Short mmCIF file of the C-alpha atoms (twelve columns), coordinates in Angstrom:
data_MODEL
# 
_entry.id   MODEL 
# 
loop_
_atom_site.group_PDB 
_atom_site.id 
_atom_site.type_symbol 
_atom_site.label_atom_id 
_atom_site.label_alt_id 
_atom_site.label_comp_id 
_atom_site.label_asym_id 
_atom_site.label_seq_id 
_atom_site.Cartn_x 
_atom_site.Cartn_y 
_atom_site.Cartn_z 
_atom_site.pdbx_PDB_model_num 
ATOM 1   C CA . GLU A 1   13.664  -31.546 5.170   1 
ATOM 2   C CA . PHE A 2   10.331  -33.036 4.467   1 
ATOM 3   C CA . SER A 3   8.382   -34.908 1.769   1 
ATOM 4   C CA . LEU A 4   5.200   -33.584 0.435   1 
ATOM 5   C CA . SER A 5   2.368   -35.528 -1.307  1 
ATOM 6   C CA . MET A 6   -0.708  -33.659 -2.428  1 
ATOM 7   C CA . GLU A 7   -3.925  -35.096 -4.198  1 
ATOM 8   C CA . TYR A 8   -6.639  -32.842 -5.421  1 
ATOM 9   C CA . PRO A 9   -9.961  -34.584 -7.073  1 
ATOM 10  C CA . ASP A 10  -11.621 -31.601 -8.524  1 
ATOM 11  C CA . GLU A 11  -11.287 -28.234 -10.117 1 
ATOM 12  C CA . SER A 12  -12.398 -26.575 -6.911  1 
ATOM 13  C CA . THR A 13  -9.797  -28.072 -4.800  1 
ATOM 14  C CA . CYS A 14  -7.283  -27.429 -7.313  1 
ATOM 15  C CA . GLU A 15  -7.952  -23.525 -6.921  1 
ATOM 16  C CA . ALA A 16  -6.834  -24.134 -3.304  1 
ATOM 17  C CA . ALA A 17  -3.956  -25.949 -4.236  1 
ATOM 18  C CA . GLN A 18  -2.370  -22.998 -6.281  1 
ATOM 19  C CA . ALA A 19  -2.533  -20.881 -3.301  1 
ATOM 20  C CA . VAL A 20  -0.802  -23.361 -1.268  1 
ATOM 21  C CA . PHE A 21  1.836   -23.817 -3.945  1 
ATOM 22  C CA . ASP A 22  2.398   -20.005 -4.126  1 
ATOM 23  C CA . ARG A 23  2.991   -19.823 -0.288  1 
ATOM 24  C CA . LEU A 24  5.432   -22.785 -0.323  1 
ATOM 25  C CA . ALA A 25  7.373   -21.185 -3.354  1 
ATOM 26  C CA . THR A 26  8.198   -18.408 -1.464  1 
ATOM 27  C CA . ALA A 27  8.628   -20.063 2.364   1 
ATOM 28  C CA . ARG A 28  12.047  -19.365 3.865   1 
ATOM 29  C CA . GLY A 29  14.171  -22.163 4.991   1 
ATOM 30  C CA . LEU A 30  11.980  -24.811 3.152   1 
ATOM 31  C CA . ARG A 31  13.851  -27.726 2.143   1 
ATOM 32  C CA . LEU A 32  11.467  -30.100 0.131   1 
ATOM 33  C CA . ARG A 33  13.235  -33.918 -0.670  1 
ATOM 34  C CA . LYS A 34  10.019  -35.680 -2.001  1 
ATOM 35  C CA . PHE A 35  7.271   -33.755 -3.869  1 
ATOM 36  C CA . LYS A 36  4.324   -35.444 -5.512  1 
ATOM 37  C CA . PHE A 37  1.301   -33.848 -6.838  1 
ATOM 38  C CA . THR A 38  -1.724  -35.676 -8.184  1 
ATOM 39  C CA . CYS A 39  -4.720  -34.087 -10.310 1 
ATOM 40  C CA . PRO A 40  -7.259  -35.448 -12.589 1 
ATOM 41  C CA . PRO A 41  -6.049  -35.347 -16.022 1 
ATOM 42  C CA . THR A 42  -9.362  -33.617 -17.325 1 
ATOM 43  C CA . ILE A 43  -8.675  -30.290 -15.555 1 
ATOM 44  C CA . ALA A 44  -6.811  -27.759 -17.417 1 
ATOM 45  C CA . ASN A 45  -5.192  -25.061 -15.159 1 
ATOM 46  C CA . ARG A 46  -2.283  -23.239 -16.651 1 
ATOM 47  C CA . GLN A 47  -1.628  -21.228 -13.447 1 
ATOM 48  C CA . LEU A 48  -1.516  -24.310 -11.519 1 
ATOM 49  C CA . ALA A 49  1.119   -25.761 -13.773 1 
ATOM 50  C CA . VAL A 50  3.213   -22.576 -13.113 1 
ATOM 51  C CA . SER A 51  2.657   -22.816 -9.155  1 
ATOM 52  C CA . VAL A 52  4.017   -26.395 -9.330  1 
ATOM 53  C CA . ALA A 53  6.905   -25.573 -11.250 1 
ATOM 54  C CA . LYS A 54  7.490   -22.515 -8.699  1 
ATOM 55  C CA . VAL A 55  7.663   -25.079 -6.036  1 
ATOM 56  C CA . SER A 56  9.849   -27.393 -7.752  1 
ATOM 57  C CA . ALA A 57  12.564  -24.314 -8.570  1 
ATOM 58  C CA . ALA A 58  12.475  -22.901 -5.363  1 
ATOM 59  C CA . ASN A 59  13.720  -26.201 -3.898  1 
ATOM 60  C CA . LYS A 60  16.355  -26.988 -6.603  1 
ATOM 61  C CA . ASP A 61  19.097  -27.680 -4.329  1 
ATOM 62  C CA . SER A 62  17.035  -30.262 -2.141  1 
ATOM 63  C CA . ILE A 63  14.343  -31.978 -4.076  1 
ATOM 64  C CA . GLU A 64  15.486  -35.571 -5.095  1 
ATOM 65  C CA . VAL A 65  12.023  -37.076 -6.049  1 
ATOM 66  C CA . LEU A 66  9.459   -35.354 -8.264  1 
ATOM 67  C CA . GLU A 67  6.250   -37.198 -9.259  1 
ATOM 68  C CA . LEU A 68  3.811   -35.204 -11.420 1 
ATOM 69  C CA . SER A 69  0.259   -35.841 -12.376 1 
ATOM 70  C CA . GLY A 70  -0.778  -35.156 -16.116 1 
ATOM 71  C CA . SER A 71  0.645   -32.054 -17.471 1 
ATOM 72  C CA . TYR A 72  0.695   -29.800 -14.366 1 
ATOM 73  C CA . PHE A 73  4.228   -28.662 -14.489 1 
ATOM 74  C CA . ASP A 74  5.490   -25.465 -16.536 1 
ATOM 75  C CA . VAL A 75  8.695   -26.814 -17.913 1 
ATOM 76  C CA . SER A 76  9.753   -23.555 -19.580 1 
ATOM 77  C CA . LEU A 77  10.269  -22.160 -16.001 1 
ATOM 78  C CA . MET A 78  12.930  -24.658 -15.175 1 
ATOM 79  C CA . ALA A 79  15.193  -23.551 -17.653 1 
ATOM 80  C CA . ASP A 80  17.206  -21.569 -15.388 1 
ATOM 81  C CA . HIS A 81  17.145  -23.619 -12.563 1 
ATOM 82  C CA . SER A 82  18.990  -26.974 -12.538 1 
ATOM 83  C CA . LEU A 83  17.709  -29.572 -10.192 1 
ATOM 84  C CA . ARG A 84  21.143  -31.188 -9.714  1 
ATOM 85  C CA . ASN A 85  20.117  -33.422 -6.958  1 
ATOM 86  C CA . LEU A 86  17.013  -34.851 -8.685  1 
ATOM 87  C CA . LYS A 87  17.278  -38.796 -8.861  1 
ATOM 88  C CA . ALA A 88  13.619  -39.709 -9.768  1 
ATOM 89  C CA . LEU A 89  11.184  -38.185 -12.131 1 
ATOM 90  C CA . SER A 90  7.621   -39.240 -12.825 1 
ATOM 91  C CA . PHE A 91  5.883   -37.097 -15.719 1 
ATOM 92  C CA . SER A 92  3.667   -37.432 -18.707 1 
ATOM 93  C CA . VAL A 93  4.204   -36.545 -22.319 1 
ATOM 94  C CA . GLY A 94  1.082   -35.774 -24.744 1 
ATOM 95  C CA . LEU A 95  2.048   -36.601 -28.176 1 
ATOM 96  C CA . VAL A 96  -0.182  -34.372 -30.088 1 
ATOM 97  C CA . GLY A 97  2.200   -31.941 -31.416 1 
ATOM 98  C CA . SER A 98  5.778   -32.826 -31.746 1 
ATOM 99  C CA . GLY A 99  7.012   -29.374 -31.461 1 
ATOM 100 C CA . GLU A 100 5.138   -28.812 -28.319 1 
ATOM 101 C CA . VAL A 101 6.804   -31.993 -26.967 1 
ATOM 102 C CA . LEU A 102 10.458  -31.700 -27.894 1 
ATOM 103 C CA . GLN A 103 11.214  -28.549 -25.974 1 
ATOM 104 C CA . PRO A 104 9.740   -29.679 -22.784 1 
ATOM 105 C CA . ILE A 105 11.854  -32.757 -22.708 1 
ATOM 106 C CA . ARG A 106 15.008  -31.144 -23.796 1 
ATOM 107 C CA . VAL A 107 14.631  -28.632 -20.803 1 
ATOM 108 C CA . LEU A 108 13.946  -31.545 -18.419 1 
ATOM 109 C CA . VAL A 109 16.970  -33.432 -19.647 1 
ATOM 110 C CA . GLU A 110 19.242  -30.233 -19.319 1 
ATOM 111 C CA . CYS A 111 17.887  -28.857 -16.019 1 
ATOM 112 C CA . CYS A 112 17.824  -32.581 -14.331 1 
ATOM 113 C CA . PRO A 113 21.206  -34.058 -15.313 1 
ATOM 114 C CA . HIS A 114 21.266  -36.844 -12.868 1 
ATOM 115 C CA . VAL A 115 18.210  -38.714 -13.091 1 
ATOM 116 C CA . ALA A 116 18.528  -42.319 -12.408 1 
ATOM 117 C CA . HIS A 117 14.874  -43.286 -12.109 1 
ATOM 118 C CA . LEU A 118 12.058  -42.517 -14.565 1 
ATOM 119 C CA . ARG A 119 8.409   -42.933 -14.733 1 
ATOM 120 C CA . LEU A 120 7.175   -42.025 -18.187 1 
ATOM 121 C CA . ARG A 121 3.371   -41.822 -19.366 1 
ATOM 122 C CA . LEU A 122 3.047   -41.582 -22.977 1 
ATOM 123 C CA . VAL A 123 -0.333  -40.227 -24.009 1 
ATOM 124 C CA . ASP A 124 -2.490  -39.396 -27.397 1 
ATOM 125 C CA . VAL A 125 -0.468  -42.246 -29.641 1 
ATOM 126 C CA . TYR A 126 -3.019  -42.889 -32.197 1 
ATOM 127 C CA . ARG A 127 -1.094  -45.280 -34.406 1 
ATOM 128 C CA . PRO A 128 1.429   -48.168 -33.951 1 
ATOM 129 C CA . THR A 129 4.817   -46.186 -33.438 1 
ATOM 130 C CA . GLN A 130 8.305   -47.273 -32.564 1 
ATOM 131 C CA . LEU A 131 9.250   -46.104 -28.904 1 
ATOM 132 C CA . LEU A 132 12.308  -44.166 -29.976 1 
ATOM 133 C CA . ASP A 133 10.414  -42.510 -32.877 1 
ATOM 134 C CA . LEU A 134 8.190   -40.653 -30.564 1 
ATOM 135 C CA . PRO A 135 8.854   -37.098 -30.318 1 
ATOM 136 C CA . GLY A 136 11.517  -36.267 -27.913 1 
ATOM 137 C CA . VAL A 137 11.580  -39.638 -26.401 1 
ATOM 138 C CA . ARG A 138 15.252  -40.304 -27.951 1 
ATOM 139 C CA . MET A 139 16.412  -37.322 -25.659 1 
ATOM 140 C CA . LEU A 140 16.042  -39.279 -22.695 1 
ATOM 141 C CA . LEU A 141 18.740  -41.644 -23.557 1 
ATOM 142 C CA . ALA A 142 20.995  -38.873 -22.240 1 
ATOM 143 C CA . TRP A 143 20.253  -40.079 -18.738 1 
ATOM 144 C CA . ASN A 144 22.275  -42.895 -17.119 1 
ATOM 145 C CA . LEU A 145 19.075  -44.692 -15.731 1 
ATOM 146 C CA . LEU A 146 18.937  -47.344 -13.267 1 
ATOM 147 C CA . SER A 147 14.956  -47.959 -13.675 1 
ATOM 148 C CA . PHE A 148 12.677  -46.997 -16.433 1 
ATOM 149 C CA . GLU A 149 9.011   -47.761 -16.077 1 
ATOM 150 C CA . VAL A 150 6.784   -46.521 -18.928 1 
ATOM 151 C CA . ARG A 151 3.112   -46.287 -19.105 1 
ATOM 152 C CA . LEU A 152 1.963   -46.515 -22.608 1 
ATOM 153 C CA . MET A 153 -1.542  -45.096 -23.835 1 
ATOM 154 C CA . GLY A 154 -1.717  -46.454 -27.238 1 
ATOM 155 C CA . GLU A 155 0.242   -48.937 -29.517 1 
ATOM 156 C CA . VAL A 156 3.848   -48.337 -28.906 1 
ATOM 157 C CA . LEU A 157 6.531   -50.735 -30.525 1 
ATOM 158 C CA . PHE A 158 9.799   -51.924 -29.037 1 
ATOM 159 C CA . SER A 159 11.108  -54.086 -31.924 1 
ATOM 160 C CA . SER A 160 13.816  -51.557 -32.688 1 
ATOM 161 C CA . ALA A 161 14.307  -49.838 -29.355 1 
ATOM 162 C CA . ILE A 162 15.753  -52.414 -27.044 1 
ATOM 163 C CA . GLU A 163 19.314  -52.747 -28.506 1 
ATOM 164 C CA . GLU A 164 19.655  -48.706 -28.630 1 
ATOM 165 C CA . ILE A 165 18.090  -48.343 -24.959 1 
ATOM 166 C CA . GLY A 166 20.546  -51.276 -23.833 1 
ATOM 167 C CA . LYS A 167 23.678  -49.156 -25.149 1 
ATOM 168 C CA . ALA A 168 22.210  -46.174 -23.419 1 
ATOM 169 C CA . TRP A 169 21.481  -47.487 -19.997 1 
ATOM 170 C CA . PRO A 170 23.730  -50.701 -19.699 1 
ATOM 171 C CA . LYS A 171 23.433  -50.540 -15.739 1 
ATOM 172 C CA . LEU A 172 19.545  -50.845 -15.754 1 
ATOM 173 C CA . LYS A 173 18.456  -52.832 -12.926 1 
ATOM 174 C CA . LYS A 174 14.470  -52.143 -13.308 1 
ATOM 175 C CA . LEU A 175 12.483  -52.162 -16.463 1 
ATOM 176 C CA . ASN A 176 8.670   -52.090 -16.416 1 
ATOM 177 C CA . LEU A 177 6.940   -51.867 -19.740 1 
ATOM 178 C CA . ASN A 178 3.651   -51.858 -18.400 1 
ATOM 179 C CA . TRP A 179 3.786   -49.532 -15.390 1 
ATOM 180 C CA . SER A 180 0.283   -48.201 -14.280 1 
ATOM 181 C CA . THR A 181 -1.152  -46.637 -11.136 1 
ATOM 182 C CA . GLY A 182 -4.736  -47.034 -12.396 1 
ATOM 183 C CA . PRO A 183 -6.704  -49.333 -14.473 1 
ATOM 184 C CA . ARG A 184 -4.223  -51.325 -16.611 1 
ATOM 185 C CA . GLN A 185 -4.177  -51.245 -20.339 1 
ATOM 186 C CA . CYS A 186 -1.761  -54.016 -21.243 1 
ATOM 187 C CA . ASN A 187 0.826   -53.424 -23.778 1 
ATOM 188 C CA . SER A 188 1.927   -57.062 -24.729 1 
ATOM 189 C CA . PHE A 189 5.050   -58.718 -26.393 1 
ATOM 190 C CA . PRO A 190 5.594   -62.014 -27.686 1 
ATOM 191 C CA . TYR A 191 7.277   -64.356 -25.540 1 
ATOM 192 C CA . SER A 192 10.293  -64.526 -27.921 1 
ATOM 193 C CA . ARG A 193 11.285  -60.737 -27.317 1 
ATOM 194 C CA . LEU A 194 12.090  -62.001 -23.585 1 
ATOM 195 C CA . ALA A 195 15.389  -63.455 -24.468 1 
ATOM 196 C CA . GLU A 196 16.606  -60.204 -26.249 1 
ATOM 197 C CA . ILE A 197 15.335  -58.201 -23.269 1 
ATOM 198 C CA . VAL A 198 17.051  -59.959 -20.595 1 
ATOM 199 C CA . ALA A 199 20.349  -60.510 -22.682 1 
ATOM 200 C CA . THR A 200 20.363  -56.842 -23.561 1 
ATOM 201 C CA . PHE A 201 20.219  -55.806 -19.755 1 
ATOM 202 C CA . PRO A 202 22.690  -58.121 -17.814 1 
ATOM 203 C CA . GLU A 203 22.412  -56.409 -14.695 1 
ATOM 204 C CA . LEU A 204 18.440  -56.315 -14.602 1 
ATOM 205 C CA . GLU A 205 17.001  -57.376 -11.256 1 
ATOM 206 C CA . ASP A 206 13.474  -56.561 -11.696 1 
ATOM 207 C CA . LEU A 207 11.257  -56.831 -15.031 1 
ATOM 208 C CA . GLU A 208 7.498   -56.390 -15.886 1 
ATOM 209 C CA . ALA A 209 6.185   -57.320 -19.158 1 
ATOM 210 C CA . CYS A 210 2.806   -58.519 -20.317 1 
ATOM 211 C CA . LEU A 211 3.668   -61.582 -22.746 1 
ATOM 212 C CA . TYR A 212 1.643   -63.404 -25.175 1 
ATOM 213 C CA . TYR A 213 2.390   -66.474 -27.443 1 
ATOM 214 C CA . GLY A 214 1.413   -65.367 -30.777 1 
ATOM 215 C CA . SER A 215 2.357   -67.483 -33.715 1 
ATOM 216 C CA . GLN A 216 6.234   -67.712 -33.002 1 
ATOM 217 C CA . TYR A 217 5.819   -71.166 -31.535 1 
ATOM 218 C CA . GLU A 218 7.797   -73.102 -34.252 1 
ATOM 219 C CA . THR A 219 11.079  -70.479 -33.635 1 
ATOM 220 C CA . LEU A 220 10.568  -70.040 -30.016 1 
ATOM 221 C CA . LEU A 221 13.047  -72.509 -28.564 1 
ATOM 222 C CA . ASP A 222 15.392  -71.482 -31.205 1 
ATOM 223 C CA . THR A 223 15.228  -67.776 -30.097 1 
ATOM 224 C CA . CYS A 224 17.414  -67.938 -27.182 1 
ATOM 225 C CA . GLN A 225 20.225  -69.643 -29.130 1 
ATOM 226 C CA . ALA A 226 21.011  -66.266 -30.702 1 
ATOM 227 C CA . TRP A 227 22.056  -64.888 -27.164 1 
ATOM 228 C CA . PRO A 228 25.339  -66.339 -25.716 1 
ATOM 229 C CA . GLU A 229 25.084  -67.857 -22.257 1 
ATOM 230 C CA . HIS A 230 27.135  -65.406 -20.306 1 
ATOM 231 C CA . CYS A 231 24.380  -62.754 -21.348 1 
ATOM 232 C CA . ARG A 232 21.568  -64.447 -19.691 1 
ATOM 233 C CA . PRO A 233 20.246  -62.661 -16.623 1 
ATOM 234 C CA . SER A 234 22.027  -64.071 -13.669 1 
ATOM 235 C CA . CYS A 235 20.893  -60.868 -11.622 1 
ATOM 236 C CA . LEU A 236 17.243  -61.056 -12.389 1 
ATOM 237 C CA . GLN A 237 15.097  -61.719 -8.981  1 
ATOM 238 C CA . LYS A 238 11.788  -60.419 -9.938  1 
ATOM 239 C CA . LEU A 239 9.550   -60.923 -12.797 1 
ATOM 240 C CA . ARG A 240 6.103   -59.388 -12.992 1 
ATOM 241 C CA . LEU A 241 4.027   -61.170 -15.473 1 
ATOM 242 C CA . GLY A 242 1.059   -58.788 -15.325 1 
ATOM 243 C CA . GLU A 243 -1.864  -59.943 -17.909 1 
ATOM 244 C CA . SER A 244 0.448   -62.395 -19.696 1 
ATOM 245 C CA . VAL A 245 -1.453  -65.270 -21.423 1 
ATOM 246 C CA . LEU A 246 -0.693  -68.948 -22.143 1 
ATOM 247 C CA . PRO A 247 -1.385  -70.700 -25.426 1 
ATOM 248 C CA . ARG A 248 -4.345  -73.050 -25.286 1 
ATOM 249 C CA . SER A 249 -2.251  -75.978 -26.695 1 
ATOM 250 C CA . GLN A 250 -0.479  -78.154 -24.106 1 
ATOM 251 C CA . ILE A 251 2.348   -78.714 -26.582 1 
ATOM 252 C CA . HIS A 252 2.891   -74.814 -27.259 1 
ATOM 253 C CA . ARG A 253 2.598   -74.459 -23.312 1 
ATOM 254 C CA . ASP A 254 5.321   -77.011 -22.890 1 
ATOM 255 C CA . SER A 255 7.476   -75.030 -25.494 1 
ATOM 256 C CA . VAL A 256 6.995   -71.924 -23.400 1 
ATOM 257 C CA . ALA A 257 8.234   -73.758 -20.178 1 
ATOM 258 C CA . GLN A 258 11.346  -74.855 -22.083 1 
ATOM 259 C CA . PHE A 259 11.950  -71.542 -23.465 1 
ATOM 260 C CA . LEU A 260 11.494  -69.875 -20.101 1 
ATOM 261 C CA . ALA A 261 13.742  -72.299 -18.275 1 
ATOM 262 C CA . ARG A 262 16.416  -71.540 -20.850 1 
ATOM 263 C CA . VAL A 263 16.041  -67.626 -20.621 1 
ATOM 264 C CA . LEU A 264 15.317  -67.063 -16.841 1 
ATOM 265 C CA . PRO A 265 17.487  -68.034 -13.830 1 
ATOM 266 C CA . PRO A 266 16.600  -70.421 -11.196 1 
ATOM 267 C CA . GLY A 267 14.671  -69.332 -8.033  1 
ATOM 268 C CA . LEU A 268 12.698  -66.397 -9.359  1 
ATOM 269 C CA . ARG A 269 10.022  -64.414 -7.442  1 
ATOM 270 C CA . ILE A 270 7.014   -64.114 -10.034 1 
ATOM 271 C CA . ASP A 271 3.845   -62.074 -9.644  1 
ATOM 272 C CA . ARG A 272 0.733   -62.331 -11.910 1 
ATOM 273 C CA . SER A 273 -2.009  -59.673 -11.871 1 
ATOM 274 C CA . ASP A 274 -4.508  -62.606 -11.353 1 
ATOM 275 C CA . HIS A 275 -3.496  -62.974 -8.023  1 
ATOM 276 C CA . LYS A 276 -4.894  -59.263 -7.451  1 
ATOM 277 C CA . VAL A 277 -8.146  -59.943 -9.041  1 
ATOM 278 C CA . PRO A 278 -11.074 -59.591 -6.470  1 
ATOM 279 C CA . THR A 279 -13.506 -62.534 -6.075  1 
ATOM 280 C CA . GLN A 280 -16.354 -63.355 -3.640  1 
ATOM 281 C CA . ASP A 281 -16.570 -67.047 -4.696  1 
ATOM 282 C CA . PRO A 282 -15.785 -69.033 -1.228  1 
ATOM 283 C CA . VAL A 283 -14.072 -71.945 -3.476  1 
ATOM 284 C CA . ARG A 284 -11.896 -69.741 -5.587  1 
ATOM 285 C CA . LEU A 285 -10.988 -67.714 -2.368  1 
ATOM 286 C CA . ALA A 286 -10.171 -71.004 -0.601  1 
ATOM 287 C CA . THR A 287 -8.088  -72.222 -3.590  1 
ATOM 288 C CA . ARG A 288 -6.366  -68.766 -3.919  1 
ATOM 289 C CA . GLU A 289 -5.428  -68.373 -0.121  1 
ATOM 290 C CA . LYS A 290 -4.253  -72.282 -0.016  1 
ATOM 291 C CA . ALA A 291 -1.886  -71.422 -3.244  1 
ATOM 292 C CA . ARG A 292 -0.660  -68.129 -1.721  1 
ATOM 293 C CA . ALA A 293 0.277   -69.940 1.606   1 
ATOM 294 C CA . MET A 294 2.204   -72.472 -0.426  1 
ATOM 295 C CA . ARG A 295 3.778   -69.848 -2.731  1 
ATOM 296 C CA . ARG A 296 1.987   -71.479 -5.644  1 
ATOM 297 C CA . ASP A 297 -0.009  -70.279 -8.634  1 
ATOM 298 C CA . PHE A 298 -3.985  -71.035 -8.077  1 
ATOM 299 C CA . ASP A 299 -4.362  -71.186 -11.935 1 
ATOM 300 C CA . PRO A 300 -3.845  -74.908 -12.885 1 
ATOM 301 C CA . GLU A 301 -2.173  -74.008 -16.331 1 
ATOM 302 C CA . TRP A 302 0.242   -71.520 -14.823 1 
ATOM 303 C CA . ASP A 303 1.135   -73.772 -11.807 1 
ATOM 304 C CA . GLU A 304 1.928   -76.555 -14.046 1 
ATOM 305 C CA . LEU A 305 4.036   -74.414 -16.210 1 
ATOM 306 C CA . PHE A 306 6.154   -73.232 -13.249 1 
ATOM 307 C CA . ARG A 307 6.390   -76.801 -11.882 1 
ATOM 308 C CA . LYS A 308 8.010   -77.592 -15.176 1 
ATOM 309 C CA . ILE A 309 10.277  -74.775 -15.186 1 
ATOM 310 C CA . GLU A 310 11.483  -75.820 -11.678 1 
ATOM 311 C CA . GLU A 311 11.868  -79.365 -12.843 1 
ATOM 312 C CA . LEU A 312 14.210  -78.036 -15.660 1 
ATOM 313 C CA . HIS A 313 16.056  -75.933 -13.170 1 
ATOM 314 C CA . GLY A 314 17.030  -78.930 -11.006 1 
ATOM 315 C CA . GLY A 315 14.068  -78.585 -8.629  1 
ATOM 316 C CA . VAL A 316 14.779  -74.808 -7.497  1 
ATOM 317 C CA . GLN A 317 11.465  -73.344 -6.455  1 
ATOM 318 C CA . ILE A 318 10.006  -70.503 -7.984  1 
ATOM 319 C CA . TRP A 319 8.254   -68.188 -5.535  1 
ATOM 320 C CA . VAL A 320 4.869   -66.952 -6.737  1 
ATOM 321 C CA . GLY A 321 2.887   -64.228 -5.159  1 
ATOM 322 C CA . SER A 322 2.444   -60.505 -4.854  1 
ATOM 323 C CA . ILE A 323 5.514   -58.294 -5.219  1 
ATOM 324 C CA . PRO A 324 5.277   -54.828 -3.947  1 
ATOM 325 C CA . GLU A 325 4.907   -52.214 -6.799  1 
ATOM 326 C CA . ASP A 326 7.604   -50.263 -5.496  1 
ATOM 327 C CA . SER A 327 10.137  -52.449 -3.788  1 
ATOM 328 C CA . ASP A 328 12.952  -50.259 -4.409  1 
ATOM 329 C CA . GLY A 329 12.223  -47.497 -1.789  1 
ATOM 330 C CA . VAL A 330 12.604  -44.741 -4.397  1 
ATOM 331 C CA . TRP A 331 8.953   -43.128 -4.700  1 
ATOM 332 C CA . PHE A 332 6.359   -42.424 -2.233  1 
# 
């Protein structure tokens, strides 16, 4: 058994990839456990998509992790090949034509019945749309997921999806609503939605969401009252805030601190994307390094917010710093 990760940066190298995949698909005794294929989305190669699918079908009894770039996977070839051991799947869905989307997702759900970890890219979303109203997405609720990471290219709404997703995936341990392997295009949610998210998934350990304050400050502290105490996230260990923003007003920042202290458990590990923004300023670098060594946030407004949460949690310190993107060991 072995793992294979292949990256092809341009069309000329993709032609070579097709020949390699054709050989792999017919190789005797090959047992591929992890398979990752990366290729620029601007390259359209129908035969390459067929070759990638043939490799997957030839290893249907051994493959556990499948990571696909763009639409380089001819799903129709998988209809008669059950990937019964596949546990982790990463793929893209283009939402231009609903009929073109429904069938591929249906085939994936049927031929990969035991997927527990899903990374999904939704592309070509041209207008605000509810997540479960997108073509084929509701079919994914048939899987019993432990982790769900979604990359949204466009404005996708979650207001009517959280409760239904929670019923379908009650054992979900990782939820990433802003997953990205490239330049981030932040999909934001008001802070008030955090109470609903963490109450809906009581076993959640790892959450990433980009949050903003909006105009809900008058009811923010009342939001968490709708969720019973026993539904709060005693299991939550990691919170990735991405490019979340704080309100400008001190009184509103205090409101956010009180809200987060009520909703989140003590002692969290928190990651903010500002820790990863490169800088050449020596003063800023020194400040950042000092904050990193102390497990603090170098932004004074965020650091003040975290300290207030710690005070409300009885002095239990929040660990602030970079959390590895894939800390569950599933993916490449």
